[in-house]
C-alpha positions in Angstrom: 228.7 205.1 200.4 226.8 201.9 199.6 229.0 199.8 201.9 228.5 202.3 204.8 224.6 202.2 204.3 224.6 198.4 204.3 226.6 198.5 207.8 224.2 200.9 209.4 220.8 199.5 208.0 220.7 196.3 210.6 221.1 198.7 213.3 218.4 201.3 212.1 216.1 198.3 211.4 216.9 197.4 215.1 216.3 200.8 216.7 213.1 200.9 214.8 211.7 197.7 215.7 213.0 197.8 219.3 209.9 197.3 221.6 209.2 199.9 224.0 209.4 198.7 227.6 206.4 198.0 228.9 205.1 195.7 232.4 202.0 194.0 233.6 201.6 194.0 237.4 200.1 190.9 239.4 198.2 191.4 241.5 197.0 195.2 240.3 195.8 195.9 243.8 197.5 195.3 247.0 198.0 196.4 250.4 201.2 198.0 252.0 203.6 195.2 252.5 202.1 192.9 250.0 204.4 191.5 247.2 203.6 192.3 243.7 205.1 191.1 240.5 206.1 193.0 237.6 206.3 191.0 234.3 208.5 192.8 231.9 208.4 193.1 228.1 211.2 195.1 226.0 213.7 195.2 229.0 215.6 193.1 231.2 214.9 193.2 235.0 218.1 192.1 236.6 219.4 194.8 238.8 216.1 196.6 238.6 214.9 199.4 240.9 211.2 200.1 241.7 209.4 203.0 242.4 205.4 203.0 243.7 204.4 206.9 243.7 207.5 208.6 245.5 208.8 205.6 247.6 211.0 203.1 246.5 209.9 199.7 246.7 212.1 196.9 248.4 212.9 194.2 245.5 212.6 190.7 246.5 213.2 189.0 242.9 214.9 190.3 239.8 215.2 188.2 236.8 215.4 189.0 233.1 211.6 188.8 232.7 209.9 189.8 236.1 210.5 191.6 239.0 208.9 191.5 242.4 208.7 194.0 245.0 206.7 195.0 248.4 204.5 197.9 248.1 206.2 200.5 250.2 204.4 202.9 252.8 202.4 205.0 250.4 198.8 206.2 250.9 196.1 204.0 249.3 194.8 204.9 245.7 196.1 204.7 242.2 199.8 204.9 242.2 202.6 205.1 239.2 205.1 202.3 239.3 208.2 202.6 237.6 210.8 199.8 237.1 214.4 201.0 236.0 217.1 198.8 234.9 219.9 199.0 232.3 219.0 202.5 231.0 215.5 201.6 230.3 212.2 202.3 232.1 209.0 200.5 232.4 205.7 202.2 233.8 202.3 201.0 235.1 199.7 201.9 237.8 199.0 199.7 241.1 196.0 200.3 243.1 197.4 200.4 246.7 194.8 199.4 248.9 194.7 201.8 252.0 192.3 201.8 255.0 190.5 198.5 254.3 189.3 195.1 256.2 192.2 193.0 255.7 190.0 189.7 256.4 187.1 190.6 254.3 186.2 190.8 250.5 183.3 192.2 248.6 182.2 190.2 245.5 179.4 191.5 242.7 177.7 188.9 240.9 174.6 188.5 238.6 171.4 188.7 240.5 170.0 185.2 241.8 173.4 183.4 241.8 175.3 181.9 244.7 179.0 182.3 244.6 181.5 179.5 243.7 184.2 180.1 246.2 187.7 178.9 246.0 189.4 177.1 249.4 189.7 179.8 252.1 186.8 181.9 251.5 183.9 181.8 253.5 180.4 183.4 252.6 179.1 185.9 255.3 176.3 187.3 253.6 175.0 187.7 250.3 171.7 190.1 249.2 170.3 190.6 245.8 170.2 194.3 245.1 167.7 194.3 242.7 167.4 198.1 242.5 170.9 198.2 241.0 170.8 194.9 239.1 173.4 192.8 240.5 174.2 190.8 243.9 176.7 191.4 246.6 178.4 188.8 248.6 180.5 189.6 251.9 183.4 187.1 251.9 185.6 186.3 254.8 189.0 184.9 253.8 192.4 183.4 255.2 195.7 182.1 254.0 196.3 184.6 251.1 197.2 188.3 250.6 194.6 190.4 249.6 195.4 191.5 246.5 196.1 187.8 245.3 192.5 187.0 246.9 190.9 189.7 244.6 192.5 188.2 241.6 191.7 184.8 242.3 188.0 185.5 242.8 187.6 187.4 239.7 189.5 184.8 237.6 186.8 182.2 238.8 184.1 183.7 236.3 183.9 186.6 234.1 181.0 187.8 235.6 182.7 188.4 239.1 183.9 191.6 240.2 185.7 191.7 243.7 186.4 194.7 245.8 188.2 195.2 249.0 185.9 195.8 252.2 186.8 199.8 252.4 186.7 201.4 255.8 185.4 204.9 255.6 184.9 207.2 258.3 183.3 211.1 259.2 187.0 212.2 258.5 189.4 210.9 261.4 192.6 209.2 261.3 193.1 205.7 261.8 196.0 205.3 264.4 196.5 201.5 263.4 197.0 202.3 259.9 199.0 205.2 260.3 201.8 203.6 262.2 201.7 200.4 260.0 200.3 198.2 262.8 198.3 196.2 260.2 201.5 194.8 258.6 202.6 193.8 262.1 199.3 191.6 262.5 200.0 190.2 259.4 203.3 189.1 260.4 201.6 187.3 263.4 202.1 190.1 266.1 199.2 191.2 268.0 199.8 191.5 271.8 198.5 188.1 272.6 199.6 187.1 276.2 200.7 191.1 276.8 198.5 193.2 279.3 198.5 196.9 278.9 197.5 198.8 282.1 195.6 202.0 281.4 196.0 204.4 284.2 193.3 206.9 283.3 189.7 207.8 283.9 188.6 204.5 283.8 187.5 202.3 281.2 183.9 201.6 279.6 182.8 198.1 279.7 182.4 198.6 275.6 186.2 197.8 275.6 186.9 194.2 276.5 189.1 194.2 279.6 190.4 192.1 282.6 189.9 193.0 286.2 191.3 196.4 287.2 190.7 198.8 290.0 189.1 202.2 290.9 191.6 204.2 293.1 189.0 207.4 292.9 186.1 205.3 294.5 188.1 202.7 296.1 186.4 199.7 294.5 187.0 197.1 291.8 185.0 198.7 288.8 186.9 201.3 287.1 184.1 202.8 284.8 184.8 206.0 282.9 183.0 208.7 284.2 184.7 211.4 282.4 182.4 213.4 280.2 182.7 211.7 276.6 185.4 209.4 278.0 189.1 209.6 278.1 190.6 206.4 279.5 187.9 204.7 277.0 189.3 206.5 274.1 192.7 205.5 275.3 192.3 202.2 275.8 190.7 201.6 272.2 193.7 202.7 270.4 195.6 200.4 272.4 193.3 197.6 270.9 193.6 198.9 267.7 197.5 198.6 267.6 197.6 195.4 270.0 194.0 193.7 269.4 195.5 190.7 271.5 196.5 192.5 274.1 194.5 192.3 277.7 193.3 195.7 278.9 193.7 196.3 282.7 191.6 199.3 283.5 192.9 201.3 286.5 191.1 204.4 287.4 193.1 207.1 288.8 191.6 210.2 287.3 188.1 211.6 288.5 185.3 212.7 286.3 186.8 216.2 286.1 190.0 215.0 284.9 191.9 215.7 288.0 194.7 212.9 288.2 196.2 212.9 291.7 199.8 211.9 292.4 198.8 209.5 295.1 196.3 207.6 293.1 198.7 207.4 290.1 201.5 206.2 292.6 198.9 203.6 294.1 197.8 202.6 290.7 201.6 201.9 289.3 202.2 199.8 292.5 198.9 197.9 292.3 199.9 197.1 288.6 203.4 195.9 289.6 202.0 194.0 292.5 199.3 192.2 290.4 201.5 191.5 287.6 200.8 188.0 286.0 202.0 188.4 282.5 204.3 190.6 280.4 202.8 194.2 281.0 202.9 197.7 279.5 201.9 200.9 281.6 200.2 203.5 279.6 200.2 206.9 281.5 198.2 209.3 279.1 198.5 212.1 282.1 201.1 214.4 283.9 201.6 217.7 285.0 204.5 220.7 285.8 205.5 219.2 289.2 207.6 216.1 289.6 206.6 213.7 292.5 209.6 211.5 293.8 207.3 208.8 295.1 206.1 208.3 291.3 209.6 208.2 290.2 210.5 205.4 292.6 207.0 203.7 291.6 208.0 203.9 288.0 211.4 202.5 288.8 209.8 199.6 290.5 207.7 198.7 287.7 210.6 198.9 285.2 212.7 197.0 287.3 210.2 194.1 287.1 210.2 194.5 283.2 207.3 196.8 282.5 207.9 199.4 279.8 205.9 202.8 280.2 204.7 204.9 277.8 203.9 208.6 278.8 202.4 211.4 277.1 204.7 214.3 276.6 201.9 216.8 277.2 200.1 219.3 275.5 201.5 222.7 276.6 203.3 223.1 273.2 201.5 226.6 272.8 202.3 227.9 276.4 205.8 227.4 275.9 206.7 223.8 276.4 207.0 223.4 280.2 208.6 220.4 281.4 205.7 217.7 281.5 206.2 214.9 284.5 206.4 211.9 284.7 207.3 212.2 280.8 210.6 214.2 281.8 211.8 211.5 284.0 215.1 210.2 282.6 214.3 206.3 283.3 215.3 203.6 280.7 212.2 201.9 279.4 210.1 205.0 280.0 209.2 206.4 276.5 207.5 210.1 276.3 205.3 210.4 273.3 205.0 213.7 271.4 202.0 214.1 269.2 202.2 214.9 265.2 199.2 215.8 262.9 198.8 214.9 259.3 199.7 217.3 256.4 198.6 217.0 252.4 202.5 217.1 251.3 205.6 215.2 252.1 206.4 213.8 254.5 202.6 213.6 255.7 203.1 214.4 259.2 204.3 217.4 261.2 204.6 218.1 265.0 201.4 218.8 266.4 201.3 222.8 267.6 200.1 221.7 271.0 202.5 218.9 271.6 205.0 219.7 274.3 208.4 219.7 273.2 211.8 219.0 274.8 214.7 217.0 275.2 213.3 214.2 276.9 210.7 213.4 274.1 211.4 210.0 272.8 209.3 209.1 269.9 206.1 210.7 268.3 202.8 209.2 267.0 199.7 210.5 265.3 197.5 212.4 268.0 195.3 214.7 266.0 191.9 213.8 264.8 192.0 210.2 265.7 188.9 207.9 265.3 188.3 206.4 268.7 185.9 204.7 271.1 183.3 206.3 272.9 181.8 205.2 276.1 178.6 203.2 275.0 180.4 202.1 272.0 180.1 205.1 269.4 182.9 206.6 267.7 184.4 209.8 267.9 187.4 212.3 267.3 190.3 212.1 270.1 193.2 214.9 269.9 196.1 215.3 272.2 199.4 213.5 273.2 197.3 211.4 275.5 196.0 209.6 272.3 199.5 209.2 270.5 200.8 207.3 273.7 198.4 204.4 273.6 199.7 203.5 269.8 203.1 203.6 271.5 201.9 201.3 274.4 200.2 199.0 271.9 203.5 199.0 270.1 205.2 197.8 273.1 203.0 195.2 273.5 203.5 193.7 269.9 207.3 194.0 270.8 206.6 191.9 273.8 204.6 189.3 272.2 207.4 188.8 269.7 209.8 188.5 272.5 208.7 188.3 276.1 212.2 188.3 277.4 213.1 192.0 276.2 213.7 194.5 278.9 212.1 197.8 279.1 215.2 199.7 277.9 215.3 197.0 275.1 211.7 197.9 274.0 212.4 201.4 274.0 215.7 200.9 271.9 213.6 199.0 269.5 210.8 201.6 269.0 213.6 204.1 268.5 215.7 201.8 266.2 212.7 201.5 263.7 211.1 204.9 263.8 210.4 206.8 260.6 212.7 210.0 260.6 211.0 213.0 260.1 212.9 216.2 259.4 211.9 218.3 262.6 214.0 218.8 265.7 214.4 216.1 268.0 212.9 217.9 270.7 209.4 217.6 268.6 209.9 214.4 267.7 212.3 212.4 269.1 213.6 209.6 267.1 211.1 210.2 264.5 207.4 208.3 263.9 206.4 205.3 265.4 206.7 202.7 262.6 205.5 199.2 262.7 205.6 198.5 258.8 209.1 196.5 259.1 209.0 195.1 262.7 208.3 193.2 265.1 
């Protein structure tokens, strides 16, 4: 009996002293797509899998004492992290940075102090907030990921506290953030050198723009006379996704929102004739009656390498009649349905107003989007009209990454990288526009 106890005693002692797995995350806060290192204790990291919230993360390095992973597409806020390997599990918490300015940092420091800044940081503004008992500095930075920038600043001085520049709103949704465009921007794709022709009610000068044309008043000043703006909101959403793209305003719809087919045909042909750089067409318009002349005009645009993003229509509550030109079967023409946010997984569902049909290629957020108003204010925009420019902006990013892509190839890229949704294809096409992985 004593002999048996002698054999088991070391094992019992090992079990009692065995360290419970734990981890330390660096950085402790990070944007979606940024890399985080989990430093492990009490377990081996080889072959590890990692979850952030409910989403599995891409593991980029797995070694005995550490695991690196990229933050998956999850909402902002504190998220539990689980690292699982060899039958053991370590847990921690990561601050996922959601809707923030990726080029700015806030630094809290003692009153009267001027911050010491590492290379890559620039002091933009500093205020002594005597009523609160601290100073606040606004910093610009380049050359590093946001999570690591926050850690680097706080390591300089125990009195320093760094925060992201969170972008709050009156309750609207950021289309740019929802489709992962900020991640494409960090990879260097902004739509630079690409033009997006917005055929709409005109575009207010508050949106930077290239020379365009007004086919309603037959002059070169395509102002947005629609009450509350329409083309202005559309152009602003294009710029959110593709900030480097040039907007070409083409007014084909009047102040009552009537878009005569003759003007739309003229507008498309004008864009084809005046094309100078890689170009995208945005048509946030349509109706129930097809026009052969417009089909021919769009074929001409596509044959000249101009992909087309078209609104699927807002008649989902009226039986989803076919909406033209979205319903045209033309390679390189992408019909866009609208999504709305939900509080539960998968986070997005087809908007009830979004027209459904076998021709819907892709879906994008279209309900309660933050958008620009004429004069520079911010409003809320809803409709497939406003889901469409998110796709047009995505087309500009793909053409920036590879200007040789034909319209049908641009369409294939968008469809291939779309995020699948558990809804019928006639409602969402291939799924939700997703720029988090590519270009």
